[in-house]
NUGUZA-851681 format. One record per residue (C-alpha): residue in one letter; chain; x, y, z. Coordinates in steps of 0.05 Angstrom, whole numbers, padded with zeros to 5 digits. Layout:
<gudren><rest>A</rest><kette>A</kette><c1>X</c1><c2>Y</c2><c3>Z</c3></gudren>
...
This chain:
<gudren><rest>M</rest><kette>A</kette><c1>-00126</c1><c2>-00813</c2><c3>00079</c3></gudren>
<gudren><rest>P</rest><kette>A</kette><c1>-00052</c1><c2>-00837</c2><c3>00098</c3></gudren>
<gudren><rest>N</rest><kette>A</kette><c1>-00003</c1><c2>-00788</c2><c3>00126</c3></gudren>
<gudren><rest>A</rest><kette>A</kette><c1>00027</c1><c2>-00754</c2><c3>00086</c3></gudren>
<gudren><rest>A</rest><kette>A</kette><c1>00105</c1><c2>-00725</c2><c3>00079</c3></gudren>
<gudren><rest>V</rest><kette>A</kette><c1>00145</c1><c2>-00667</c2><c3>00071</c3></gudren>
<gudren><rest>D</rest><kette>A</kette><c1>00229</c1><c2>-00672</c2><c3>00055</c3></gudren>
<gudren><rest>G</rest><kette>A</kette><c1>00218</c1><c2>-00736</c2><c3>00088</c3></gudren>
<gudren><rest>R</rest><kette>A</kette><c1>00183</c1><c2>-00719</c2><c3>00142</c3></gudren>
<gudren><rest>R</rest><kette>A</kette><c1>00119</c1><c2>-00735</c2><c3>00176</c3></gudren>
<gudren><rest>V</rest><kette>A</kette><c1>00078</c1><c2>-00665</c2><c3>00167</c3></gudren>
<gudren><rest>P</rest><kette>A</kette><c1>00034</c1><c2>-00660</c2><c3>00235</c3></gudren>
<gudren><rest>R</rest><kette>A</kette><c1>-00034</c1><c2>-00678</c2><c3>00232</c3></gudren>
<gudren><rest>Q</rest><kette>A</kette><c1>-00057</c1><c2>-00597</c2><c3>00246</c3></gudren>
<gudren><rest>E</rest><kette>A</kette><c1>-00013</c1><c2>-00589</c2><c3>00181</c3></gudren>
<gudren><rest>R</rest><kette>A</kette><c1>-00044</c1><c2>-00635</c2><c3>00143</c3></gudren>
<gudren><rest>A</rest><kette>A</kette><c1>-00114</c1><c2>-00619</c2><c3>00158</c3></gudren>
<gudren><rest>M</rest><kette>A</kette><c1>-00095</c1><c2>-00543</c2><c3>00126</c3></gudren>
<gudren><rest>L</rest><kette>A</kette><c1>-00061</c1><c2>-00574</c2><c3>00070</c3></gudren>
<gudren><rest>T</rest><kette>A</kette><c1>-00120</c1><c2>-00613</c2><c3>00047</c3></gudren>
<gudren><rest>R</rest><kette>A</kette><c1>-00166</c1><c2>-00557</c2><c3>00058</c3></gudren>
<gudren><rest>E</rest><kette>A</kette><c1>-00125</c1><c2>-00508</c2><c3>00022</c3></gudren>
<gudren><rest>H</rest><kette>A</kette><c1>-00122</c1><c2>-00564</c2><c3>-00035</c3></gudren>
<gudren><rest>I</rest><kette>A</kette><c1>-00190</c1><c2>-00568</c2><c3>-00035</c3></gudren>
<gudren><rest>L</rest><kette>A</kette><c1>-00200</c1><c2>-00495</c2><c3>-00039</c3></gudren>
<gudren><rest>D</rest><kette>A</kette><c1>-00153</c1><c2>-00489</c2><c3>-00104</c3></gudren>
<gudren><rest>T</rest><kette>A</kette><c1>-00183</c1><c2>-00542</c2><c3>-00133</c3></gudren>
<gudren><rest>A</rest><kette>A</kette><c1>-00253</c1><c2>-00513</c2><c3>-00133</c3></gudren>
<gudren><rest>A</rest><kette>A</kette><c1>-00224</c1><c2>-00453</c2><c3>-00154</c3></gudren>
<gudren><rest>Q</rest><kette>A</kette><c1>-00189</c1><c2>-00486</c2><c3>-00218</c3></gudren>
<gudren><rest>L</rest><kette>A</kette><c1>-00270</c1><c2>-00521</c2><c3>-00227</c3></gudren>
<gudren><rest>F</rest><kette>A</kette><c1>-00303</c1><c2>-00445</c2><c3>-00215</c3></gudren>
<gudren><rest>T</rest><kette>A</kette><c1>-00256</c1><c2>-00423</c2><c3>-00275</c3></gudren>
<gudren><rest>E</rest><kette>A</kette><c1>-00261</c1><c2>-00479</c2><c3>-00333</c3></gudren>
<gudren><rest>R</rest><kette>A</kette><c1>-00329</c1><c2>-00495</c2><c3>-00311</c3></gudren>
<gudren><rest>G</rest><kette>A</kette><c1>-00366</c1><c2>-00438</c2><c3>-00276</c3></gudren>
<gudren><rest>I</rest><kette>A</kette><c1>-00400</c1><c2>-00448</c2><c3>-00208</c3></gudren>
<gudren><rest>A</rest><kette>A</kette><c1>-00465</c1><c2>-00476</c2><c3>-00223</c3></gudren>
<gudren><rest>N</rest><kette>A</kette><c1>-00430</c1><c2>-00530</c2><c3>-00263</c3></gudren>
<gudren><rest>T</rest><kette>A</kette><c1>-00385</c1><c2>-00551</c2><c3>-00218</c3></gudren>
<gudren><rest>S</rest><kette>A</kette><c1>-00410</c1><c2>-00608</c2><c3>-00157</c3></gudren>
<gudren><rest>T</rest><kette>A</kette><c1>-00378</c1><c2>-00619</c2><c3>-00096</c3></gudren>
<gudren><rest>N</rest><kette>A</kette><c1>-00376</c1><c2>-00684</c2><c3>-00124</c3></gudren>
<gudren><rest>R</rest><kette>A</kette><c1>-00333</c1><c2>-00667</c2><c3>-00175</c3></gudren>
<gudren><rest>I</rest><kette>A</kette><c1>-00290</c1><c2>-00617</c2><c3>-00128</c3></gudren>
<gudren><rest>A</rest><kette>A</kette><c1>-00281</c1><c2>-00680</c2><c3>-00084</c3></gudren>
<gudren><rest>A</rest><kette>A</kette><c1>-00255</c1><c2>-00724</c2><c3>-00145</c3></gudren>
<gudren><rest>E</rest><kette>A</kette><c1>-00219</c1><c2>-00670</c2><c3>-00181</c3></gudren>
<gudren><rest>A</rest><kette>A</kette><c1>-00175</c1><c2>-00666</c2><c3>-00102</c3></gudren>
<gudren><rest>G</rest><kette>A</kette><c1>-00169</c1><c2>-00738</c2><c3>-00104</c3></gudren>
<gudren><rest>V</rest><kette>A</kette><c1>-00206</c1><c2>-00737</c2><c3>-00038</c3></gudren>
<gudren><rest>S</rest><kette>A</kette><c1>-00264</c1><c2>-00764</c2><c3>-00003</c3></gudren>
<gudren><rest>I</rest><kette>A</kette><c1>-00347</c1><c2>-00727</c2><c3>-00014</c3></gudren>
<gudren><rest>G</rest><kette>A</kette><c1>-00334</c1><c2>-00734</c2><c3>00063</c3></gudren>
<gudren><rest>T</rest><kette>A</kette><c1>-00272</c1><c2>-00715</c2><c3>00069</c3></gudren>
<gudren><rest>L</rest><kette>A</kette><c1>-00298</c1><c2>-00646</c2><c3>00034</c3></gudren>
<gudren><rest>Y</rest><kette>A</kette><c1>-00347</c1><c2>-00648</c2><c3>00074</c3></gudren>
<gudren><rest>R</rest><kette>A</kette><c1>-00307</c1><c2>-00651</c2><c3>00134</c3></gudren>
<gudren><rest>Y</rest><kette>A</kette><c1>-00279</c1><c2>-00577</c2><c3>00117</c3></gudren>
<gudren><rest>F</rest><kette>A</kette><c1>-00331</c1><c2>-00551</c2><c3>00082</c3></gudren>
<gudren><rest>A</rest><kette>A</kette><c1>-00415</c1><c2>-00548</c2><c3>00089</c3></gudren>
<gudren><rest>D</rest><kette>A</kette><c1>-00430</c1><c2>-00544</c2><c3>00011</c3></gudren>
<gudren><rest>R</rest><kette>A</kette><c1>-00406</c1><c2>-00507</c2><c3>-00042</c3></gudren>
<gudren><rest>T</rest><kette>A</kette><c1>-00428</c1><c2>-00439</c2><c3>-00023</c3></gudren>
<gudren><rest>V</rest><kette>A</kette><c1>-00385</c1><c2>-00446</c2><c3>00039</c3></gudren>
<gudren><rest>I</rest><kette>A</kette><c1>-00334</c1><c2>-00453</c2><c3>-00016</c3></gudren>
<gudren><rest>V</rest><kette>A</kette><c1>-00350</c1><c2>-00404</c2><c3>-00053</c3></gudren>
<gudren><rest>Q</rest><kette>A</kette><c1>-00353</c1><c2>-00359</c2><c3>00015</c3></gudren>
<gudren><rest>E</rest><kette>A</kette><c1>-00282</c1><c2>-00375</c2><c3>00026</c3></gudren>
<gudren><rest>L</rest><kette>A</kette><c1>-00253</c1><c2>-00361</c2><c3>-00040</c3></gudren>
<gudren><rest>I</rest><kette>A</kette><c1>-00273</c1><c2>-00299</c2><c3>-00039</c3></gudren>
<gudren><rest>Q</rest><kette>A</kette><c1>-00241</c1><c2>-00287</c2><c3>00040</c3></gudren>
<gudren><rest>R</rest><kette>A</kette><c1>-00179</c1><c2>-00310</c2><c3>00009</c3></gudren>
<gudren><rest>L</rest><kette>A</kette><c1>-00182</c1><c2>-00270</c2><c3>-00053</c3></gudren>
<gudren><rest>M</rest><kette>A</kette><c1>-00196</c1><c2>-00201</c2><c3>-00008</c3></gudren>
<gudren><rest>A</rest><kette>A</kette><c1>-00144</c1><c2>-00223</c2><c3>00045</c3></gudren>
<gudren><rest>S</rest><kette>A</kette><c1>-00085</c1><c2>-00231</c2><c3>00000</c3></gudren>
<gudren><rest>G</rest><kette>A</kette><c1>-00108</c1><c2>-00165</c2><c3>-00042</c3></gudren>
<gudren><rest>E</rest><kette>A</kette><c1>-00114</c1><c2>-00122</c2><c3>00024</c3></gudren>
<gudren><rest>K</rest><kette>A</kette><c1>-00046</c1><c2>-00153</c2><c3>00041</c3></gudren>
<gudren><rest>H</rest><kette>A</kette><c1>-00008</c1><c2>-00128</c2><c3>-00024</c3></gudren>
<gudren><rest>F</rest><kette>A</kette><c1>-00038</c1><c2>-00067</c2><c3>-00022</c3></gudren>
<gudren><rest>R</rest><kette>A</kette><c1>-00021</c1><c2>-00051</c2><c3>00047</c3></gudren>
<gudren><rest>Q</rest><kette>A</kette><c1>00045</c1><c2>-00081</c2><c3>00024</c3></gudren>
<gudren><rest>S</rest><kette>A</kette><c1>00057</c1><c2>-00037</c2><c3>-00036</c3></gudren>
<gudren><rest>V</rest><kette>A</kette><c1>00032</c1><c2>00025</c2><c3>-00004</c3></gudren>
<gudren><rest>L</rest><kette>A</kette><c1>00081</c1><c2>00033</c2><c3>00064</c3></gudren>
<gudren><rest>D</rest><kette>A</kette><c1>00126</c1><c2>00088</c2><c3>00067</c3></gudren>
<gudren><rest>R</rest><kette>A</kette><c1>00086</c1><c2>00129</c2><c3>00020</c3></gudren>
<gudren><rest>D</rest><kette>A</kette><c1>00088</c1><c2>00184</c2><c3>00056</c3></gudren>
<gudren><rest>G</rest><kette>A</kette><c1>00104</c1><c2>00256</c2><c3>00006</c3></gudren>
<gudren><rest>E</rest><kette>A</kette><c1>00078</c1><c2>00226</c2><c3>-00053</c3></gudren>
<gudren><rest>T</rest><kette>A</kette><c1>00033</c1><c2>00259</c2><c3>-00093</c3></gudren>
<gudren><rest>I</rest><kette>A</kette><c1>-00042</c1><c2>00236</c2><c3>-00103</c3></gudren>
<gudren><rest>L</rest><kette>A</kette><c1>-00036</c1><c2>00218</c2><c3>-00174</c3></gudren>
<gudren><rest>E</rest><kette>A</kette><c1>00022</c1><c2>00175</c2><c3>-00153</c3></gudren>
<gudren><rest>V</rest><kette>A</kette><c1>-00022</c1><c2>00147</c2><c3>-00092</c3></gudren>
<gudren><rest>A</rest><kette>A</kette><c1>-00084</c1><c2>00132</c2><c3>-00145</c3></gudren>
<gudren><rest>T</rest><kette>A</kette><c1>-00037</c1><c2>00094</c2><c3>-00196</c3></gudren>
<gudren><rest>I</rest><kette>A</kette><c1>-00001</c1><c2>00054</c2><c3>-00135</c3></gudren>
<gudren><rest>A</rest><kette>A</kette><c1>-00076</c1><c2>00033</c2><c3>-00115</c3></gudren>
<gudren><rest>L</rest><kette>A</kette><c1>-00104</c1><c2>00024</c2><c3>-00183</c3></gudren>
<gudren><rest>E</rest><kette>A</kette><c1>-00036</c1><c2>-00021</c2><c3>-00207</c3></gudren>
<gudren><rest>V</rest><kette>A</kette><c1>-00041</c1><c2>-00066</c2><c3>-00144</c3></gudren>
<gudren><rest>M</rest><kette>A</kette><c1>-00113</c1><c2>-00079</c2><c3>-00139</c3></gudren>
<gudren><rest>T</rest><kette>A</kette><c1>-00100</c1><c2>-00089</c2><c3>-00229</c3></gudren>
<gudren><rest>D</rest><kette>A</kette><c1>-00060</c1><c2>-00140</c2><c3>-00215</c3></gudren>
<gudren><rest>E</rest><kette>A</kette><c1>-00086</c1><c2>-00181</c2><c3>-00166</c3></gudren>
<gudren><rest>I</rest><kette>A</kette><c1>-00152</c1><c2>-00179</c2><c3>-00197</c3></gudren>
<gudren><rest>M</rest><kette>A</kette><c1>-00124</c1><c2>-00197</c2><c3>-00265</c3></gudren>
<gudren><rest>S</rest><kette>A</kette><c1>-00073</c1><c2>-00251</c2><c3>-00226</c3></gudren>
<gudren><rest>N</rest><kette>A</kette><c1>-00138</c1><c2>-00284</c2><c3>-00217</c3></gudren>
<gudren><rest>A</rest><kette>A</kette><c1>-00189</c1><c2>-00265</c2><c3>-00262</c3></gudren>
<gudren><rest>G</rest><kette>A</kette><c1>-00217</c1><c2>-00327</c2><c3>-00291</c3></gudren>
<gudren><rest>L</rest><kette>A</kette><c1>-00247</c1><c2>-00343</c2><c3>-00215</c3></gudren>
<gudren><rest>V</rest><kette>A</kette><c1>-00268</c1><c2>-00261</c2><c3>-00208</c3></gudren>
<gudren><rest>R</rest><kette>A</kette><c1>-00309</c1><c2>-00266</c2><c3>-00264</c3></gudren>
<gudren><rest>A</rest><kette>A</kette><c1>-00331</c1><c2>-00341</c2><c3>-00243</c3></gudren>
<gudren><rest>L</rest><kette>A</kette><c1>-00358</c1><c2>-00320</c2><c3>-00172</c3></gudren>
<gudren><rest>V</rest><kette>A</kette><c1>-00391</c1><c2>-00248</c2><c3>-00203</c3></gudren>
<gudren><rest>A</rest><kette>A</kette><c1>-00427</c1><c2>-00293</c2><c3>-00254</c3></gudren>
<gudren><rest>G</rest><kette>A</kette><c1>-00446</c1><c2>-00346</c2><c3>-00204</c3></gudren>
<gudren><rest>A</rest><kette>A</kette><c1>-00463</c1><c2>-00294</c2><c3>-00144</c3></gudren>
<gudren><rest>Q</rest><kette>A</kette><c1>-00500</c1><c2>-00233</c2><c3>-00136</c3></gudren>
<gudren><rest>Y</rest><kette>A</kette><c1>-00450</c1><c2>-00177</c2><c3>-00126</c3></gudren>
<gudren><rest>Y</rest><kette>A</kette><c1>-00479</c1><c2>-00146</c2><c3>-00058</c3></gudren>
<gudren><rest>S</rest><kette>A</kette><c1>-00501</c1><c2>-00224</c2><c3>-00026</c3></gudren>
<gudren><rest>S</rest><kette>A</kette><c1>-00427</c1><c2>-00251</c2><c3>-00044</c3></gudren>
<gudren><rest>G</rest><kette>A</kette><c1>-00384</c1><c2>-00224</c2><c3>00002</c3></gudren>
<gudren><rest>I</rest><kette>A</kette><c1>-00340</c1><c2>-00181</c2><c3>-00053</c3></gudren>
<gudren><rest>S</rest><kette>A</kette><c1>-00374</c1><c2>-00115</c2><c3>-00033</c3></gudren>
<gudren><rest>E</rest><kette>A</kette><c1>-00332</c1><c2>-00127</c2><c3>00034</c3></gudren>
<gudren><rest>F</rest><kette>A</kette><c1>-00273</c1><c2>-00118</c2><c3>00004</c3></gudren>
<gudren><rest>E</rest><kette>A</kette><c1>-00284</c1><c2>-00034</c2><c3>-00013</c3></gudren>
<gudren><rest>P</rest><kette>A</kette><c1>-00286</c1><c2>-00016</c2><c3>00064</c3></gudren>
<gudren><rest>R</rest><kette>A</kette><c1>-00230</c1><c2>-00060</c2><c3>00080</c3></gudren>
<gudren><rest>L</rest><kette>A</kette><c1>-00186</c1><c2>-00014</c2><c3>00047</c3></gudren>
<gudren><rest>L</rest><kette>A</kette><c1>-00207</c1><c2>00042</c2><c3>00059</c3></gudren>
<gudren><rest>E</rest><kette>A</kette><c1>-00161</c1><c2>00059</c2><c3>00126</c3></gudren>
<gudren><rest>V</rest><kette>A</kette><c1>-00103</c1><c2>00052</c2><c3>00084</c3></gudren>
<gudren><rest>S</rest><kette>A</kette><c1>-00136</c1><c2>00094</c2><c3>00023</c3></gudren>
<gudren><rest>T</rest><kette>A</kette><c1>-00150</c1><c2>00152</c2><c3>00073</c3></gudren>
<gudren><rest>N</rest><kette>A</kette><c1>-00072</c1><c2>00153</c2><c3>00098</c3></gudren>
<gudren><rest>L</rest><kette>A</kette><c1>-00050</c1><c2>00150</c2><c3>00033</c3></gudren>
<gudren><rest>V</rest><kette>A</kette><c1>-00088</c1><c2>00212</c2><c3>00021</c3></gudren>
<gudren><rest>S</rest><kette>A</kette><c1>-00075</c1><c2>00247</c2><c3>00075</c3></gudren>
<gudren><rest>H</rest><kette>A</kette><c1>00006</c1><c2>00239</c2><c3>00065</c3></gudren>
<gudren><rest>A</rest><kette>A</kette><c1>-00015</c1><c2>00256</c2><c3>-00007</c3></gudren>
<gudren><rest>F</rest><kette>A</kette><c1>-00037</c1><c2>00333</c2><c3>00013</c3></gudren>
<gudren><rest>G</rest><kette>A</kette><c1>-00010</c1><c2>00345</c2><c3>00086</c3></gudren>
<gudren><rest>D</rest><kette>A</kette><c1>-00058</c1><c2>00364</c2><c3>00145</c3></gudren>
<gudren><rest>G</rest><kette>A</kette><c1>-00120</c1><c2>00396</c2><c3>00133</c3></gudren>
<gudren><rest>D</rest><kette>A</kette><c1>-00191</c1><c2>00382</c2><c3>00116</c3></gudren>
<gudren><rest>E</rest><kette>A</kette><c1>-00203</c1><c2>00304</c2><c3>00149</c3></gudren>
<gudren><rest>L</rest><kette>A</kette><c1>-00280</c1><c2>00306</c2><c3>00112</c3></gudren>
<gudren><rest>L</rest><kette>A</kette><c1>-00244</c1><c2>00322</c2><c3>00051</c3></gudren>
<gudren><rest>H</rest><kette>A</kette><c1>-00179</c1><c2>00258</c2><c3>00060</c3></gudren>
<gudren><rest>D</rest><kette>A</kette><c1>-00239</c1><c2>00213</c2><c3>00076</c3></gudren>
<gudren><rest>A</rest><kette>A</kette><c1>-00287</c1><c2>00238</c2><c3>00019</c3></gudren>
<gudren><rest>M</rest><kette>A</kette><c1>-00226</c1><c2>00227</c2><c3>-00029</c3></gudren>
<gudren><rest>A</rest><kette>A</kette><c1>-00207</c1><c2>00160</c2><c3>00000</c3></gudren>
<gudren><rest>T</rest><kette>A</kette><c1>-00277</c1><c2>00130</c2><c3>-00014</c3></gudren>
<gudren><rest>A</rest><kette>A</kette><c1>-00296</c1><c2>00163</c2><c3>-00085</c3></gudren>
<gudren><rest>M</rest><kette>A</kette><c1>-00221</c1><c2>00135</c2><c3>-00096</c3></gudren>
<gudren><rest>V</rest><kette>A</kette><c1>-00236</c1><c2>00065</c2><c3>-00072</c3></gudren>
<gudren><rest>N</rest><kette>A</kette><c1>-00292</c1><c2>00052</c2><c3>-00097</c3></gudren>
<gudren><rest>T</rest><kette>A</kette><c1>-00268</c1><c2>00074</c2><c3>-00173</c3></gudren>
<gudren><rest>T</rest><kette>A</kette><c1>-00210</c1><c2>00035</c2><c3>-00166</c3></gudren>
<gudren><rest>F</rest><kette>A</kette><c1>-00251</c1><c2>-00032</c2><c3>-00140</c3></gudren>
<gudren><rest>A</rest><kette>A</kette><c1>-00296</c1><c2>-00018</c2><c3>-00200</c3></gudren>
<gudren><rest>A</rest><kette>A</kette><c1>-00244</c1><c2>-00003</c2><c3>-00246</c3></gudren>
<gudren><rest>V</rest><kette>A</kette><c1>-00205</c1><c2>-00065</c2><c3>-00236</c3></gudren>
<gudren><rest>L</rest><kette>A</kette><c1>-00272</c1><c2>-00115</c2><c3>-00214</c3></gudren>
<gudren><rest>R</rest><kette>A</kette><c1>-00293</c1><c2>-00086</c2><c3>-00302</c3></gudren>
<gudren><rest>A</rest><kette>A</kette><c1>-00232</c1><c2>-00103</c2><c3>-00312</c3></gudren>
<gudren><rest>A</rest><kette>A</kette><c1>-00229</c1><c2>-00178</c2><c3>-00298</c3></gudren>
<gudren><rest>T</rest><kette>A</kette><c1>-00299</c1><c2>-00189</c2><c3>-00329</c3></gudren>
<gudren><rest>L</rest><kette>A</kette><c1>-00266</c1><c2>-00163</c2><c3>-00399</c3></gudren>
<gudren><rest>D</rest><kette>A</kette><c1>-00222</c1><c2>-00204</c2><c3>-00443</c3></gudren>
<gudren><rest>S</rest><kette>A</kette><c1>-00160</c1><c2>-00162</c2><c3>-00459</c3></gudren>
<gudren><rest>D</rest><kette>A</kette><c1>-00091</c1><c2>-00172</c2><c3>-00451</c3></gudren>
<gudren><rest>S</rest><kette>A</kette><c1>-00058</c1><c2>-00147</c2><c3>-00395</c3></gudren>
<gudren><rest>G</rest><kette>A</kette><c1>-00032</c1><c2>-00072</c2><c3>-00435</c3></gudren>
<gudren><rest>D</rest><kette>A</kette><c1>-00097</c1><c2>-00053</c2><c3>-00439</c3></gudren>
<gudren><rest>H</rest><kette>A</kette><c1>-00104</c1><c2>-00058</c2><c3>-00368</c3></gudren>
<gudren><rest>R</rest><kette>A</kette><c1>-00057</c1><c2>-00023</c2><c3>-00348</c3></gudren>
<gudren><rest>E</rest><kette>A</kette><c1>-00069</c1><c2>00033</c2><c3>-00383</c3></gudren>
<gudren><rest>V</rest><kette>A</kette><c1>-00129</c1><c2>00032</c2><c3>-00368</c3></gudren>
<gudren><rest>A</rest><kette>A</kette><c1>-00115</c1><c2>00034</c2><c3>-00302</c3></gudren>
<gudren><rest>Q</rest><kette>A</kette><c1>-00066</c1><c2>00089</c2><c3>-00309</c3></gudren>
<gudren><rest>M</rest><kette>A</kette><c1>-00114</c1><c2>00131</c2><c3>-00344</c3></gudren>
<gudren><rest>T</rest><kette>A</kette><c1>-00167</c1><c2>00125</c2><c3>-00285</c3></gudren>
<gudren><rest>A</rest><kette>A</kette><c1>-00114</c1><c2>00149</c2><c3>-00243</c3></gudren>
<gudren><rest>R</rest><kette>A</kette><c1>-00106</c1><c2>00203</c2><c3>-00274</c3></gudren>
<gudren><rest>L</rest><kette>A</kette><c1>-00178</c1><c2>00225</c2><c3>-00277</c3></gudren>
<gudren><rest>I</rest><kette>A</kette><c1>-00171</c1><c2>00211</c2><c3>-00201</c3></gudren>
<gudren><rest>A</rest><kette>A</kette><c1>-00121</c1><c2>00249</c2><c3>-00189</c3></gudren>
<gudren><rest>A</rest><kette>A</kette><c1>-00150</c1><c2>00317</c2><c3>-00233</c3></gudren>
<gudren><rest>A</rest><kette>A</kette><c1>-00204</c1><c2>00309</c2><c3>-00192</c3></gudren>
<gudren><rest>A</rest><kette>A</kette><c1>-00177</c1><c2>00312</c2><c3>-00125</c3></gudren>
<gudren><rest>Q</rest><kette>A</kette><c1>-00149</c1><c2>00371</c2><c3>-00146</c3></gudren>
<gudren><rest>A</rest><kette>A</kette><c1>-00197</c1><c2>00401</c2><c3>-00175</c3></gudren>
<gudren><rest>E</rest><kette>A</kette><c1>-00243</c1><c2>00393</c2><c3>-00109</c3></gudren>
<gudren><rest>L</rest><kette>A</kette><c1>-00182</c1><c2>00411</c2><c3>-00059</c3></gudren>
<gudren><rest>A</rest><kette>A</kette><c1>-00184</c1><c2>00482</c2><c3>-00109</c3></gudren>
<gudren><rest>A</rest><kette>A</kette><c1>-00255</c1><c2>00492</c2><c3>-00105</c3></gudren>
<gudren><rest>R</rest><kette>A</kette><c1>-00253</c1><c2>00481</c2><c3>-00029</c3></gudren>
<gudren><rest>H</rest><kette>A</kette><c1>-00192</c1><c2>00529</c2><c3>-00009</c3></gudren>
<gudren><rest>P</rest><kette>A</kette><c1>-00184</c1><c2>00576</c2><c3>-00066</c3></gudren>
<gudren><rest>P</rest><kette>A</kette><c1>-00114</c1><c2>00608</c2><c3>-00069</c3></gudren>
<gudren><rest>A</rest><kette>A</kette><c1>-00111</c1><c2>00678</c2><c3>-00025</c3></gudren>
<gudren><rest>R</rest><kette>A</kette><c1>-00113</c1><c2>00744</c2><c3>-00070</c3></gudren>
């Protein structure tokens, strides 16, 4: 492959390799979105990316590896945005916490809805790697819940955070598989947040009834 240049400068070999790798992934993501995984061969990906099949195999052993890389990239992006959005959120209510979590994850998943649909349709959920996303968000969510309720029952906070992450992930993943506009998705996210908050408050009240 000829040396590429950016702004008139020669791009270092390692950077060129990274750019080529990302270009192949971007091309695969677009083709998977348009055609589905099963209908997209590595030859088609290489042709659309403008690289030889040998170059593609230099970076990815097969199509399965490309799918796994796209899943990991999607999860890393979602986790990054989730963490960025919840920094310095001390003192917020559980409703605010749940709303933040749902809106951030809904926006992230919906911005890649076509790819998510292709990934879910093209692989078994628990063997695809997508399920690994939930525990990656659990630590951040537990901290958010603890901030919302203050110091107290750590086991309760862990359970609430787990329920919130599971519900949030299920809601946004389901939203990505449906054809509706972004307003509908946001309304569903806000309603789900209210349900999570109400359930959390009820559980807290049941465990710690007010003194008489």
